[in-house]
N, C-alpha and C positions, 0 to 999 in steps of 0.2 A: 277541605280547604275552608278557612274561616270566612265569614261573610259580614257585611254591614260594618258597624262601628268597631267590632273586634278586629276585622280585617284592616280597617284604616289605621288602627293603633299598631298592628303588626307591621304594616307598610311604613309607618312613620318611624318605628324603631330601626327598621332595616335602612331606611334612607339616612338616618342620623349616623348609623355605623359607617355607611359608605361615604359619608362626607369626609371622613379622615382617611379612608382607604383609597378613594378615587378623586383626588383634587381636580382633575381635569373635567369632572362632571359636576363640580360644586354649584355653578349657576343653575343648572337644571334641577339638581337635588334641592336647593334652597327654595326655588320656585315651587317645586312639588310639595315640599313641607308646608308652605303657605296655603297651597290649594287643599291639602288634606285637612288642615285646620278649618278652612271655610266650608268644606264639604261635610265636616262633622256636624255643622249647624243646620244644614239644609233640611234634614228630616225631623228636626225637633218640632213636636206638636203636630206633625202631619198624620193624617189618617191613612197610613200606608196599607193597613190591613183592608180597609174598605176599597181602596184603589186597586189592590191586588185582585179582589173579587170582580172588579169592573173590567179589568183588562185581560183576564185569563180567557183563553179560547175555550169555547164549549166542546170542541172536538179534540180528541186525543191525537194531535198532530203537531209537528214542529213548524214554526216556532210556537211555543206554548203561550207566550204573552203577546198581546197586541197593544204595545205601549203607546201607539198613536191614539188610543182611546183614553189616555190620561186627561183629567179635567183641566184644561188650559186656563179657564177662568180663575181657578184656585191657585194654579202654579205661577201665573204671570206676576202677581204682586210679590211673591217670594223671589222670583227671578230678578225683579227690580232691586230688591234688597241685596241679593247676592252680587249683582253688578256694582252696587254702591260700596260694597265691603272691600273691594280691592284698593290697595294703596300703590303709590309710585314705586315701591320696591320691586314690582314685577316688571317684565319686559314692556317697554314703552308702547309698542303697537297694541298689545292686549289691554294695557291700562287705558289708552286712548279709546279703544273700542268699548270698553266697559263704561267709560264716562259718557260717550255718545249714546249708547243704548239706554243708560239710566236717565239721561236727559231727554230722550225721545218720547214719542207717544206710546201709549200702552199697546196699541195694535202692532207696533214694530216688535216689541218683546214677545207678544203672542205669536207673531209670524215666525220669529226665529226658533221658538220652541217647536212649533208645528213642523218647520222645515227639517229640523234635526230628527224628529220622531218619524217623519215620512221618508227620510233619506234623500231630501231635496238639496240642491245646491243653494248656498247663501250668496252667491255672486251678485244677483240683482240687488239684494239688500245692502251688500258691501258698497256697490257703486252709488246707491242712493245716499248712504250715510257717510261716504268718503272714508271708509275703513279698509284695512287689509282683509281680504276674504278669510285667510287662515286665522287671523286674530279674532274675527267676528264669529267664526264657526266654533272656536274654542269655548266661548261663553255658554251657549246652551248645552254643549256636551259636558262641560265641567259641572254645570248645575244639575243636569238630569241624571248623571252617572250614579250618584249615591242613591237616588230614588229607584233607578232601575235595579241596582244591586240589592236594595232592601226588599223590593217586591219579588225579584227572582229567588232570593234566599228563602222565601216562604213556601216555595213549591219545588218538588222534586222534578227532575227532567222527565219528559214524556216517556223515555225509554233509556235505561242506563247503557244500552248497547248502541245508541245512536252514534253514528260515525260520519255524519255529513260535514261539509267544510264550513258551515255556518252554525252559530250558536243555536242549540235546540230550544233555548228559553226565549231569546229576544230577536234572533235572526241576524245579528251583527256578525261581521267577519272576525277572525281571531287576531289577537294582539301579539301573542307569543305562544310557543309550545313548551311543554315541560316533559322531561324524561325522568322517570322514577321507577324503582322496583315496587311492585304491588303484589299482594297475595296470589292473584290469579295469573300474573305475568311479570317477568323481569324486563326492565327497560321499557315499560309501557309509556306510550306517548299520549299526552292530552293537549288539547288546544285550550287556551284561555281567552274568553270573549273580551273584545276591546271596549265593550260598553257595560255589561252587567257583571263581568268577571266570573261567569259560570265556566267550569272546566268540563270538557267531555273527551271521550276516547276517540282517537283518530289514527289510522294506519301510519306507521313510521316512514314508509317509503313513498308516500303519496303527497303531492303538492296540494295544499289547501286552496291555492289560487286557481288552478286549472284541472286538478284531479289526475294529472299525468304522473306515471311512475316509470321506473326503469332508467335507461341511459339518458332519455330526453327529459327526465323529471328532476328530482332534487339532487343537488350537489352539496355536500356537507363541508364546511370550512371550520376548523378548530384553531383558535388562537393559542399561541404558546404562553406559558407563564401564568400570571394571575388570572387571566380570562379564559383559562382552559375549560371552565365549566359552562361558558356561554358560546354556543355554536351558531353559525349562520347557515341557514337552509335556503339556498337559492335555486330557482327553477330555470332550467335551460330552455323551456318551452314558452312560458308566459313572461319570463324575465322579471319575476317578482320574488320576494324573499320575506322571511320572518326569522327572528332569533329563537333559539331553543335553549332553555336553561336545564342543565343536567344536574338534578338534585342528588344523584349518586356520587358526583364529584364534589359538590358543595351543598351540603344539606341545610346550610344557613341561608341560602339564597331565597329571595322572594321574587318570583318571576316578573311581575309587573313593575317592580322597583328596579331590579337588575337590568331590565330592558332599558329603562330611562338612564341608568347609570353607566351605560356602555355606548356613548355616542360615537366613539371612534370606529366601532364596528359598522354603524350605519353609514358613516362617511366613507369607509373603505369599500363597502359593497355598492354604494351609490356610484363610486368612481368606476366600478366594473360594469356599470350600465343596468343595475337592477333597481326596482322600485319596491318599497315596502308594501306589503298587502294592506296594512292599516297603520298609519302613523299613530304613535301613542298620544295621549291626551294633551301633551305639551307640544305636539306637532312634528316630532322627528320620527 
């Protein structure tokens, strides 16, 4: 699976293709294309190699990377520039949050980055700044994502047989799962990280949310017609779900993009009382 700038170009091409194929997802896809352009500038001139050596765990265990060790003093000014780069063409709550963060004190921006890396809630900051929590949380995630992907791409996973429910590189939960035929196994299932985009093998019948299998675990829903290649995997135990992209049905799909381009599936499964394991970067 491509990483870094190559991966963003690959995602951008797929998003542009889906603009004409999936008009119902056009607002999301156009926003995503804007984000990809801004993310491509994030790592320019950054010493990603040096930071990789700083955050890699000295022990051969997952997660391999301790991204909370990134140098926030160096990242915070770049985060400021990233927030200022958004224009009014994006959703209003996020645009407003970006303006507020850019106009605020440097410590606010540093705290937001630290909260994202430590997995902390930004609700206190949202109340203080008068922003929607989801819009505020989007900013550090969108900014740090290409950095995490660039660093993760420099290192192989701890063990190619790792099959835990969280990313072996950065410890985040999965965004989407992928089915594909591979030399060692037909219909192999991989989970794709919601943060650094690492893909790792995971059992097909097991829920990544609660690890339950069997009748009380995953239930597979396959849409008819054009979306037949995107499945919904919902769990009867934890009431969570994620989508699965079957590359055997549509080899042109790009899982992270096709997840964004199928909001009607998210709305349908939410109506059934399920919650997504991890919303994608745009919040759905």
